[in-house]
C-alpha positions in Angstrom: 11.4 -106.8 -16.0 11.9 -103.7 -13.5 10.9 -103.7 -9.9 7.9 -101.3 -9.5 8.5 -98.6 -6.9 5.8 -96.3 -5.8 6.3 -92.6 -5.4 6.1 -93.0 -1.5 9.0 -95.3 -1.4 11.0 -93.5 -3.7 10.8 -90.5 -1.6 11.5 -92.4 1.9 14.7 -93.8 -0.2 15.8 -90.5 -1.3 15.3 -89.0 2.5 17.1 -91.9 4.2 20.1 -91.2 1.6 20.1 -87.5 2.5 20.1 -88.5 6.3 23.1 -90.8 5.7 24.8 -87.7 4.0 23.8 -85.3 6.7 25.2 -87.8 9.3 28.5 -88.0 7.5 28.6 -84.4 7.0 28.2 -83.6 10.9 30.7 -86.1 11.7 33.3 -84.8 9.1 32.9 -81.2 10.2 33.4 -81.8 13.6 36.7 -83.8 13.1 37.6 -80.4 11.1 36.6 -78.2 14.2 38.5 -80.1 16.4 41.6 -80.2 14.2 41.3 -76.6 13.5 41.0 -75.7 17.3 44.5 -78.1 17.9 46.5 -76.1 15.0 45.4 -72.7 16.2 46.0 -73.4 19.6 50.0 -74.9 18.4 50.2 -71.9 16.3 49.3 -69.4 19.2 51.7 -71.2 21.8 54.6 -71.6 19.0 54.4 -67.8 18.1 53.7 -66.3 21.6 56.4 -63.7 23.4 58.8 -65.9 25.7 59.7 -64.7 28.8 59.8 -67.7 30.9 57.6 -69.9 28.5 54.3 -70.0 31.1 52.4 -67.9 28.8 53.0 -70.0 25.9 52.2 -73.1 27.5 49.0 -71.9 29.2 47.1 -71.9 25.7 44.5 -74.7 25.5 41.6 -75.8 23.2 38.4 -76.5 25.2 34.9 -78.0 23.9 32.0 -75.4 24.7 29.1 -77.1 23.6 28.4 -80.3 21.3 25.2 -81.4 20.0 24.3 -84.2 17.2 24.7 -81.4 14.7 27.1 -78.9 15.8 30.3 -78.6 18.2 31.9 -75.2 19.4 35.5 -75.3 20.6 37.3 -72.4 22.4 41.1 -71.6 22.4 42.1 -69.9 25.3 44.7 -69.0 27.8 44.0 -70.8 31.1 46.1 -68.8 33.6 47.6 -66.1 31.4 44.6 -64.5 30.1 45.3 -60.9 31.5 48.3 -60.8 29.4 47.0 -61.8 26.0 45.5 -58.3 25.2 48.6 -56.6 26.3 51.1 -58.7 24.5 48.9 -58.6 21.4 48.2 -55.0 21.1 51.3 -53.4 23.2 50.9 -51.6 26.4 52.3 -48.4 28.5 55.1 -48.8 30.6 55.3 -47.9 34.1 57.8 -45.3 33.9 56.5 -43.8 30.5 56.8 -44.8 26.9 55.0 -48.0 25.4 55.9 -51.6 24.8 55.2 -52.8 21.3 52.9 -55.4 20.7 53.5 -58.8 19.2 50.8 -60.2 17.0 50.4 -63.9 17.5 46.6 -64.4 18.3 45.0 -62.6 15.3 47.4 -64.3 12.6 46.5 -67.7 14.0 42.6 -66.9 14.1 42.9 -66.1 10.3 44.8 -68.9 9.6 42.4 -71.4 11.6 39.4 -69.8 9.3 41.3 -70.7 6.2 42.1 -74.1 7.5 38.5 -75.0 8.7 37.1 -73.9 5.5 39.8 -76.0 3.4 39.1 -78.9 5.7 35.1 -78.8 5.4 35.5 -78.3 1.5 37.8 -81.2 1.2 35.7 -83.4 3.5 32.6 -82.7 2.0 33.8 -83.3 -1.6 
């Protein structure tokens, strides 16, 4: 003989299962965000123009905010942020002419978007 379950009990069991899945999804998505931020930082640092190496070493990833369902991280240059736009897009020289830009932030951002999407798909499947 099969156990008898009321509709109310079934609804609460379904909700419990959905809550467990949501908690697991939150954890996996946060892991994916952390990994992506780290990878983007590494890619920017490795592709950054090098003079002394200080600009490449200045990149870091920081947690902006976190709650039970979301995590926001920022990848930024700690103390060479003034150079980022100039090196990415190029700039005018003091005596005339221009210095060509070396895109290193935009490609890393695009690769980070793809990586994050792939990590989330993999974690939730």
